[in-house]
C-alpha positions in Angstrom: 81.5 -17.4 -58.7 83.1 -14.8 -61.0 84.7 -11.9 -59.1 83.3 -8.5 -60.0 86.8 -7.0 -60.6 87.0 -9.2 -63.7 83.9 -7.7 -65.3 84.3 -4.8 -67.7 83.0 -1.6 -66.2 83.5 -2.5 -62.5 86.2 -0.1 -61.5 88.3 -0.6 -58.3 86.3 2.2 -56.7 82.9 0.5 -57.4 84.2 -2.9 -56.3 85.5 -1.4 -53.1 82.1 0.2 -52.4 80.2 -3.0 -53.1 82.6 -4.9 -50.9 81.3 -2.9 -47.9 78.0 -4.9 -48.4 80.0 -8.2 -48.7 79.3 -8.2 -52.5 82.4 -9.5 -54.2 81.0 -11.8 -57.0 78.5 -11.6 -59.9 76.2 -14.0 -58.1 76.3 -12.0 -54.8 75.3 -8.9 -56.8 72.5 -10.6 -58.6 71.1 -11.8 -55.3 71.3 -8.4 -53.7 67.6 -7.8 -54.1 65.5 -4.6 -53.6 64.0 -3.8 -50.2 61.1 -1.9 -51.8 60.1 -0.1 -55.0 59.1 3.4 -56.0 56.4 3.9 -58.6 57.8 6.6 -60.9 55.8 5.4 -63.9 53.2 8.1 -63.6 52.9 11.8 -62.6 50.3 12.9 -60.2 48.7 16.4 -60.4 49.4 18.5 -57.3 45.6 19.0 -56.7 45.2 15.2 -56.6 47.8 14.5 -53.9 46.7 12.7 -50.6 48.4 12.9 -47.3 50.8 10.0 -46.5 51.1 8.7 -50.1 54.4 8.4 -51.9 54.1 9.7 -55.4 55.7 11.6 -58.3 54.9 15.1 -59.4 56.4 17.5 -62.0 56.4 21.2 -62.1 58.3 24.5 -62.4 60.2 26.1 -59.5 58.5 29.4 -58.6 60.4 30.1 -55.4 63.8 29.2 -54.0 64.9 30.5 -50.6 67.4 29.5 -47.9 65.9 30.3 -44.5 67.9 30.6 -41.3 65.1 30.6 -38.7 64.1 28.5 -36.7 67.0 26.6 -38.3 68.8 26.6 -41.6 66.7 25.0 -44.4 66.1 25.2 -48.1 62.5 26.0 -49.1 61.4 25.4 -52.8 57.9 26.1 -54.2 57.0 23.9 -57.1 53.9 24.7 -59.3 52.1 22.7 -62.0 48.8 23.6 -63.8 46.7 22.5 -60.8 48.5 23.9 -57.7 51.6 24.6 -55.7 53.5 22.4 -53.1 56.4 23.2 -50.8 59.7 21.2 -50.9 61.7 21.4 -47.8 65.4 20.4 -47.3 67.1 20.4 -43.9 70.4 19.1 -45.2 71.6 20.4 -48.6 74.6 21.5 -50.6 75.1 24.7 -52.7 74.9 22.6 -55.8 71.4 21.5 -54.9 70.3 25.1 -54.4 71.7 25.9 -57.8 69.9 22.9 -59.4 66.5 24.1 -58.2 66.6 27.7 -59.3 63.4 29.6 -60.2 62.2 28.6 -63.6 63.7 25.1 -63.6 61.4 22.2 -64.4 61.8 19.3 -61.9 60.4 15.8 -61.5 60.1 15.1 -57.8 59.3 11.9 -55.8 58.4 11.9 -52.1 55.9 11.5 -49.3 53.1 14.0 -49.0 53.0 15.6 -45.5 51.0 18.5 -43.9 53.1 21.7 -43.7 52.8 25.3 -42.6 51.9 26.4 -46.1 49.8 23.4 -47.1 51.0 20.1 -48.4 54.8 19.6 -48.5 57.5 17.0 -49.2 60.6 16.8 -47.0 63.8 15.7 -48.7 62.2 14.3 -51.8 64.3 13.0 -54.7 64.4 15.4 -57.6 65.9 15.7 -61.1 65.9 18.2 -63.9 63.6 17.4 -66.8 62.2 18.9 -70.0 58.5 19.1 -70.9 58.9 16.0 -73.2 61.1 13.9 -70.9 59.4 10.4 -70.8 58.4 8.8 -67.5 59.9 5.5 -66.5 58.3 2.3 -67.8 59.5 0.2 -64.9 59.1 0.5 -61.1 62.3 1.8 -59.5 64.1 -0.6 -57.1 65.5 0.6 -53.8 68.4 -1.5 -52.6 70.0 -2.1 -49.2 73.1 0.2 -49.2 75.8 1.8 -47.1 77.4 5.2 -46.7 79.0 6.3 -49.9 77.2 3.9 -52.2 74.3 5.5 -54.1 71.2 3.8 -55.4 72.1 4.9 -58.9 75.5 3.1 -58.6 73.8 -0.1 -57.4 71.2 0.0 -60.1 73.8 0.6 -62.8 75.9 -2.3 -61.5 73.0 -4.7 -61.4 71.8 -3.8 -64.8 75.3 -4.5 -66.2 75.3 -8.1 -65.1 71.7 -9.0 -65.9 73.0 -11.1 -68.8 72.2 -14.6 -69.8 75.6 -16.0 -69.0 75.1 -15.4 -65.3 71.4 -16.5 -65.2 71.6 -20.2 -66.0 69.6 -22.8 -64.0 71.6 -24.8 -61.5 69.0 -27.5 -60.9 67.2 -29.8 -63.3 63.7 -28.9 -64.5 61.9 -31.6 -62.5 62.6 -29.8 -59.3 60.2 -27.0 -60.2 57.6 -28.9 -62.3 54.9 -29.3 -59.7 55.4 -25.7 -58.3 54.5 -23.6 -61.3 57.3 -21.1 -60.5 59.0 -18.9 -63.1 62.6 -19.6 -64.2 65.6 -18.1 -62.5 66.5 -15.6 -65.2 63.0 -14.1 -65.6 62.6 -14.0 -61.8 65.7 -11.9 -61.4 64.8 -9.6 -64.4 61.4 -9.0 -62.9 62.6 -8.2 -59.4 65.4 -5.9 -60.5 63.4 -4.3 -63.3 59.7 -4.7 -62.6 57.3 -3.3 -65.2 54.6 -0.8 -64.3 51.7 -3.2 -64.7 52.9 -5.5 -61.9 51.0 -5.1 -58.6 53.3 -3.2 -56.3 51.8 -5.0 -53.2 52.8 -8.5 -54.4 56.4 -7.2 -54.8 56.5 -5.6 -51.4 54.9 -8.4 -49.4 57.1 -10.9 -51.5 54.2 -13.1 -52.6 54.9 -12.6 -56.3 55.9 -15.8 -58.0 59.3 -14.3 -58.8 60.0 -13.8 -55.1 58.6 -17.2 -54.3 61.0 -18.8 -56.8 64.0 -17.3 -55.2 62.7 -18.0 -51.7 62.4 -21.6 -52.7 65.9 -21.7 -54.1 67.3 -20.2 -50.9 65.4 -22.7 -48.7 66.6 -25.5 -50.9 70.2 -24.4 -50.6 69.9 -24.3 -46.8 68.4 -27.8 -46.7 71.1 -29.2 -49.0 73.9 -27.7 -47.0 72.5 -29.1 -43.7 71.7 -32.5 -45.1 75.3 -32.7 -46.5 76.6 -31.9 -43.0 74.3 -34.5 -41.6 75.6 -37.1 -44.0 79.2 -36.2 -43.3 78.6 -36.6 -39.5 77.2 -40.1 -40.3 80.7 -40.9 -41.7 82.5 -39.9 -38.5 83.1 -42.5 -35.8 81.8 -42.7 -32.3 81.6 -45.5 -29.7 78.7 -47.8 -30.4 77.1 -48.4 -27.0 74.7 -51.3 -26.5 71.7 -51.1 -24.2 72.3 -51.1 -20.4 71.7 -54.4 -18.7 71.8 -53.4 -15.1 72.3 -49.7 -14.2 69.2 -48.3 -16.1 66.9 -51.0 -14.6 68.3 -50.4 -11.1 67.7 -46.6 -11.3 64.2 -47.0 -12.7 63.4 -49.4 -9.9 64.6 -46.9 -7.3 62.6 -43.9 -8.6 59.4 -42.8 -6.8 57.8 -42.1 -10.2 57.3 -43.9 -13.5 58.4 -42.5 -16.8 55.7 -41.1 -19.0 55.0 -42.6 -22.4 56.7 -39.6 -24.0 59.8 -40.1 -21.9 59.9 -43.8 -22.8 59.7 -43.0 -26.5 62.5 -40.5 -26.3 64.7 -42.8 -24.2 64.3 -45.4 -26.9 65.2 -42.9 -29.7 68.4 -41.9 -27.8 69.3 -45.5 -27.0 69.1 -46.4 -30.7 71.4 -43.5 -31.6 73.9 -44.4 -29.0 74.1 -47.9 -30.4 75.3 -46.5 -33.8 79.0 -46.3 -34.7 78.6 -42.6 -35.7 78.1 -39.7 -33.3 74.6 -38.9 -32.2 73.6 -35.3 -32.5 70.1 -35.1 -31.1 68.1 -32.2 -29.7 65.8 -33.1 -26.9 63.0 -30.7 -26.5 60.6 -30.7 -23.6 58.5 -28.0 -22.0 59.3 -26.7 -18.5 58.9 -29.6 -16.0 58.5 -32.3 -18.6 61.3 -34.5 -17.2 64.3 -34.0 -19.5 66.9 -34.5 -16.8 65.9 -38.1 -16.0 66.0 -38.9 -19.8 69.5 -37.5 -20.0 70.5 -39.5 -16.9 69.3 -42.7 -18.4 71.4 -41.9 -21.6 74.4 -41.3 -19.4 74.0 -44.6 -17.6 74.0 -46.4 -20.9 77.5 -45.0 -21.5 78.7 -45.4 -17.9 77.8 -49.1 -17.8 80.2 -49.7 -20.7 83.1 -47.7 -19.2 82.6 -44.4 -21.0 82.5 -41.0 -19.3 79.8 -38.4 -19.7 79.9 -34.6 -19.4 76.9 -32.5 -18.7 77.1 -28.8 -19.2 74.7 -26.1 -18.1 74.8 -22.3 -18.7 74.4 -21.1 -15.1 75.8 -22.4 -11.8 72.3 -22.5 -10.3 71.1 -24.9 -13.0 74.4 -26.9 -13.1 74.2 -27.4 -9.3 70.6 -28.4 -9.5 71.6 -31.1 -12.0 74.6 -32.1 -9.9 72.5 -32.6 -6.7 69.8 -34.5 -8.5 72.2 -36.8 -10.3 74.2 -37.5 -7.1 70.9 -38.6 -5.5 70.1 -40.9 -8.3 73.6 -42.3 -9.2 75.7 -42.5 -6.0 73.5 -45.3 -4.7 74.5 -47.2 -7.9 78.2 -46.6 -7.2 78.6 -43.9 -9.9 81.0 -41.1 -8.9 79.8 -37.6 -10.1 82.3 -34.8 -10.3 81.4 -31.1 -10.0 83.3 -28.5 -12.0 82.6 -24.8 -12.0 84.5 -21.5 -12.3 83.8 -20.5 -8.7 85.6 -23.5 -7.1 88.7 -22.9 -5.1 92.0 -24.3 -6.4 91.9 -27.4 -4.2 88.4 -28.4 -5.1 89.1 -27.8 -8.8 92.2 -29.9 -8.7 90.3 -32.8 -7.1 87.6 -32.6 -9.7 90.1 -32.5 -12.6 92.0 -35.4 -11.2 88.9 -37.5 -10.8 87.8 -36.7 -14.4 91.3 -37.4 -15.9 91.7 -40.7 -14.1 88.3 -42.0 -15.0 87.2 -42.2 -11.3 84.4 -39.7 -12.0 82.2 -41.3 -14.7 80.0 -38.2 -14.9 81.2 -34.6 -14.8 78.6 -31.9 -14.3 79.4 -28.2 -14.6 79.2 -24.9 -16.4 81.4 -23.6 -19.2 84.4 -24.6 -17.0 84.0 -28.1 -18.5 85.4 -27.2 -21.9 88.5 -25.4 -20.6 91.9 -26.7 -21.9 93.0 -28.2 -18.5 89.9 -30.5 -18.4 91.0 -33.9 -19.7 88.7 -36.9 -19.8 90.0 -40.4 -19.8 87.3 -41.6 -22.2 84.5 -39.2 -23.0 81.6 -40.9 -24.8 78.7 -38.5 -24.4 78.4 -34.7 -24.0 75.1 -33.4 -22.7 74.4 -29.7 -23.2 71.4 -28.2 -21.4 69.8 -25.0 -22.6 72.0 -25.4 -25.6 70.9 -22.1 -27.2 72.8 -20.2 -24.5 76.2 -21.6 -25.6 78.1 -20.4 -28.6 79.2 -22.7 -31.5 82.8 -22.6 -30.3 81.9 -23.6 -26.7 79.9 -26.7 -27.8 82.6 -27.7 -30.3 85.3 -27.4 -27.6 83.4 -29.9 -25.4 82.8 -32.3 -28.3 86.6 -32.3 -29.1 87.4 -33.9 -25.8 86.8 -37.3 -27.3 89.5 -39.9 -26.8 91.6 -41.8 -29.3 91.4 -45.6 -29.0 94.7 -47.5 -28.5 96.6 -47.9 -31.8 94.4 -45.4 -33.7 95.6 -42.0 -34.8 92.2 -40.3 -34.9 89.7 -39.5 -32.1 86.4 -41.0 -31.7 83.8 -38.2 -31.4 81.6 -38.3 -28.3 77.8 -38.5 -28.9 76.1 -35.2 -28.2 72.7 -34.7 -26.6 71.4 -31.1 -26.5 68.5 -30.2 -24.4 66.2 -27.2 -24.5 63.2 -26.2 -22.4 62.6 -23.4 -24.9 60.5 -25.2 -27.5 61.5 -24.5 -31.0 58.7 -23.8 -33.5 58.3 -26.5 -36.1 59.3 -24.2 -39.0 62.5 -23.1 -37.2 63.3 -26.7 -36.4 62.9 -27.8 -40.0 64.9 -24.9 -41.3 67.8 -24.2 -38.9 67.9 -27.6 -37.1 67.7 -29.8 -40.2 71.2 -31.2 -39.3 69.9 -32.6 -36.0 67.7 -35.4 -35.0 64.9 -34.0 -32.8 63.1 -35.7 -29.9 60.2 -34.1 -28.1 58.7 -34.8 -24.7 55.2 -33.7 -25.3 53.5 -34.5 -22.0 54.0 -33.5 -18.4 54.3 -36.0 -15.6 51.1 -36.8 -13.7 50.3 -34.8 -10.6 51.3 -31.4 -12.0 48.6 -28.8 -11.6 48.1 -26.3 -14.4 49.5 -22.8 -13.6 46.9 -20.0 -13.4 48.3 -16.9 -15.1 46.9 -13.5 -14.1 47.6 -10.1 -15.7 47.5 -7.3 -13.1 48.3 -3.6 -13.6 50.9 -2.3 -11.2 48.4 0.2 -9.6 46.9 -2.8 -7.8 50.3 -3.7 -6.1 48.8 -3.6 -2.6 46.3 -6.4 -3.5 49.2 -8.5 -4.8 51.3 -7.9 -1.7 48.3 -9.2 0.4 48.1 -12.2 -1.9 51.8 -13.0 -1.3 51.4 -12.7 2.5 48.3 -15.0 2.5 50.1 -17.7 0.4 53.1 -17.7 2.8 50.9 -17.7 5.8 49.2 -20.8 4.5 52.6 -22.6 4.4 53.4 -22.1 0.7 56.4 -20.2 -0.7 56.6 -17.4 -3.3 58.9 -15.7 -5.8 59.0 -12.0 -6.4 60.9 -11.5 -9.7 62.4 -8.0 -10.2 62.3 -6.4 -13.6 64.9 -7.1 -16.3 66.6 -3.8 -17.1 68.9 -4.6 -20.0 70.5 -1.1 -20.1 72.0 -1.4 -16.7 72.9 -4.4 -14.7 73.8 -2.1 -11.8 70.3 -0.6 -11.9 68.7 -4.0 -12.0 70.8 -5.0 -8.9 69.7 -1.8 -7.2 66.1 -2.7 -8.0 66.5 -6.2 -6.5 68.2 -4.8 -3.3 65.5 -2.1 -2.9 62.7 -4.7 -3.4 64.3 -7.0 -0.9 64.5 -4.2 1.8 60.9 -3.2 1.1 59.7 -6.8 1.4 61.5 -7.2 4.7 59.9 -4.1 6.0 56.5 -4.9 4.7 56.5 -8.6 5.9 58.5 -8.6 9.2 56.9 -11.9 10.1 58.2 -13.6 7.0 61.7 -14.8 6.2 62.7 -13.0 3.0 65.6 -14.1 0.8 67.5 -12.4 -2.0 69.3 -13.9 -5.0 70.9 -12.2 -8.0 73.6 -12.7 -10.6 76.3 -10.6 -8.8 76.3 -12.7 -5.7 79.1 -15.1 -5.1 78.3 -18.7 -5.9 78.4 -19.9 -2.3 76.0 -17.1 -1.3 73.5 -18.0 -4.1 73.8 -21.7 -3.2 73.1 -21.0 0.5 70.0 -18.9 -0.3 68.6 -21.5 -2.8 69.2 -24.3 -0.3 67.4 -22.4 2.4 64.5 -21.7 0.0 64.4 -25.4 -1.0 64.3 -26.4 2.7 61.3 -24.0 3.3 63.5 -21.8 5.6 62.8 -18.8 3.3 59.1 -17.9 2.6 59.5 -15.2 0.0 62.4 -15.2 -2.5 63.2 -11.8 -4.2 65.2 -12.6 -7.3 66.3 -11.3 -10.7 65.9 -13.5 -13.7 68.9 -15.6 -12.6 66.2 -18.1 -11.4 64.9 -18.4 -14.9 66.2 -22.0 -15.2 67.2 -24.7 -12.8 65.2 -23.9 -9.7 62.9 -26.8 -8.6 61.0 -26.1 -5.3 57.7 -28.0 -5.3 56.3 -26.0 -2.4 56.6 -22.7 -4.2 53.1 -22.0 -5.6 53.1 -18.2 -6.3 55.2 -16.1 -8.5 55.0 -12.4 -9.1 56.9 -10.9 -12.1 57.3 -7.1 -12.0 57.3 -5.2 -15.3 56.5 -8.4 -17.2 56.0 -6.3 -20.3 59.8 -5.8 -20.5 60.5 -9.5 -20.8 60.5 -11.9 -23.8 58.0 -14.7 -24.1 60.5 -17.4 -23.7 61.8 -15.9 -20.5 58.3 -15.4 -19.1 57.4 -19.0 -19.9 60.6 -20.2 -18.2 60.0 -18.1 -15.1 56.4 -19.2 -14.8 57.7 -22.8 -14.9 59.4 -22.3 -11.5 55.9 -22.8 -9.9 53.4 -25.5 -10.5 56.0 -28.2 -9.7 54.1 -29.7 -6.8 50.5 -30.7 -6.1 49.3 -27.3 -4.8 47.4 -24.9 -7.0 49.9 -22.5 -8.5 49.6 -18.9 -9.8 51.8 -16.6 -11.8 51.0 -12.9 -11.6 52.3 -10.7 -14.3 52.5 -7.1 -13.0 52.7 -4.6 -15.9 52.8 -0.9 -16.3 49.9 0.7 -18.2 52.0 3.7 -19.2 55.1 1.8 -20.3 53.6 -1.2 -22.0 54.4 -1.1 -25.7 52.3 -2.7 -28.5 54.7 -5.6 -28.7 54.6 -5.9 -24.9 50.9 -6.2 -25.0 51.1 -8.9 -27.7 53.5 -10.9 -25.5 51.3 -10.6 -22.4 48.3 -11.7 -24.3 50.1 -14.8 -25.6 51.5 -15.8 -22.2 48.1 -15.2 -20.5 46.2 -17.3 -23.0 48.6 -20.3 -23.3 50.6 -22.6 -21.1 51.8 -24.6 -24.2 55.5 -23.9 -24.8 55.2 -24.8 -28.5 52.3 -22.4 -29.1 54.2 -19.7 -27.2 57.4 -20.3 -29.2 55.4 -20.1 -32.5 53.9 -16.8 -31.4 57.4 -15.6 -30.4 58.7 -16.5 -33.9 55.8 -14.4 -35.3 56.6 -11.4 -33.1 60.4 -11.4 -33.1 61.5 -13.4 -36.2 64.0 -16.3 -36.2 67.2 -14.4 -35.5 66.7 -13.9 -31.7 65.1 -17.3 -31.1 68.1 -19.1 -32.5 70.4 -17.6 -29.8 74.1 -18.1 -30.5 73.7 -21.5 -32.1 74.0 -20.1 -35.6 76.8 -17.7 -34.8 78.7 -17.0 -38.0 76.1 -18.7 -40.2 73.9 -16.7 -42.6 70.2 -16.1 -41.9 67.6 -16.5 -44.6 67.5 -13.2 -46.5 64.6 -13.9 -48.9 62.4 -16.7 -47.5 60.1 -16.2 -44.5 59.5 -19.2 -42.3 55.9 -18.4 -41.6 54.9 -17.2 -45.1 56.8 -19.8 -47.0 56.0 -22.9 -44.9 54.8 -24.8 -48.0 58.0 -24.1 -49.8 60.0 -25.3 -46.8 58.1 -28.6 -46.7 58.8 -29.2 -50.4 62.5 -28.1 -50.1 63.0 -30.6 -47.2 61.6 -33.4 -49.4 63.5 -32.5 -52.6 66.8 -31.9 -50.9 67.2 -35.7 -50.1 66.2 -36.6 -53.7 68.7 -34.1 -55.2 71.6 -35.3 -53.0 71.0 -38.9 -54.3 70.3 -38.1 -58.0 72.1 -34.9 -58.9 75.3 -34.3 -56.8 76.8 -32.0 -59.5 73.7 -29.8 -59.6 73.7 -29.6 -55.8 77.3 -28.3 -55.9 76.4 -25.7 -58.4 73.3 -24.6 -56.5 75.3 -24.3 -53.2 78.0 -22.3 -55.0 75.4 -19.8 -56.1 73.6 -19.4 -52.8 76.3 -19.8 -50.2 78.0 -16.4 -50.0 81.8 -16.7 -49.9 81.5 -20.4 -49.6 80.0 -20.3 -46.1 78.0 -23.3 -44.9 74.6 -22.9 -43.2 75.8 -25.0 -40.2 79.2 -25.3 -38.5 78.6 -27.8 -35.6 
């Protein structure tokens, strides 16, 4: 990629300005594409203007005045043969006042608004012209920019490098034959300098073939980068673990339930991966309550039976402790020692856990982020299990994976296998795009005996009815959650809300045992409350969203979520999954504020009300929020797609996924050239 400072006409000042946008090379500048376009190819008569439209007019200044009340502003009256319009500037320089003196002919572009004196434009662009100055023959691109870098500077820079030597094809022609897409050079010329006859709508919604060509190239670069990473991982070494002969069978025989067919399928997929001499990197997806933990436990036993240790990491202490207790119940009767490691342990407890892990006495270590700290040493780590993987950063997962062990006489480490779990289903397009480096397993059915959860939307002016509903449920022997609103701006305010709600519930329901749990409580306090709730010693649990994951109380059949309109779809779905875990009919009531519910809030509530399917909900979430937020921190430091849209360009993504494998086999040199063009500053799409 040729640096811009080597190109004639790119002064140090211009290069410095472009560098603010991370544009250092010719290719980066070529692919700095317009956000939108202005149609300055025609002039509209003032009498033909319509409110809300963006258009270009031309006329002579007939009035120029700087007013000081109610605030300082520049008012300019512009007249053509058909009428007069007011131009208003709230921020201006003396040079602008001078440039728009009475008698000066101006060409102006802006949005038509209603004003005190009729139609007006506020802060339109304007330039001096003569009566015979021609109008532009091309649409005017508007680029992403930053302070101090004008549109004119970017346009001039782009036009300077729209030359054939930089616009060569990187891939062979057969890649595009079936797609009827334009070539790279003509696509860039069209997008940077579109002619007037091109439909503006196709440019702005990015459905024009030129946009589609570049979107396809970008998706192909992403797929190639990820498939290369996938291939490199296959060349790394990991312990090849054969199937369990005793432990898995003994555990399955002891369970009070049988695996579903979906669980059996996933267990077989994971078992096959563990038997390979390269590290497994598999994502296990399953909706709330689908039984991912037992699948992970069976994978762990396969390693443990052959003398390898397993680490299981969860993002919160509540979830980690839930796993720890469940795994102890399952594995201790089999003679497997399970260690518990978390940041809230005292020094003696921590030292005991560290010693058991380092000596190999503990074959399974369960904990939070404390598991990947420097002082945690495994004797022989063979499998790392990461639950709710999207909540951990790239560096955190990598630190855990690096705790593999060198075999005697070998200088390099074997990498542990890695199993990542998520109860937040990932939409298919997102999985194909950003998780193309992973193998994906899906548990797509719930265990038998689970009753569907009834979801109700209730405005908060009916709060008294809901309080009665909670009282009745508890009086009948069931338990209930009351989830306090998520207030992102203030953790202290959220805590206060939880405390106030707790006090109110105690006062309202003196005959019920009410508990409180929130993120600021000490670990021992939280554990004590959750244990009491699990033992049915607490009837109503007031909680913040700390209970979003990891709470499994089958007797809890009612959940009330306050200000549900403030929460994301994934969070609402996770919270709802805390009920419906037993045989009793379960209900989740979403309390919302009519006054404070935004349009997006209404969209979310409609989706969660209409569907219990995590994958449908995730797809709707992708549509509402876009991919960035759904990915969590997994892709930290890795570029997002800038041109392609996963919903709009699904067909292109399917084709790119197929052609990436063919290109890697047939055209390695072309792949290298394509990645060099599309991967800014040599970044890869995936790090771990």
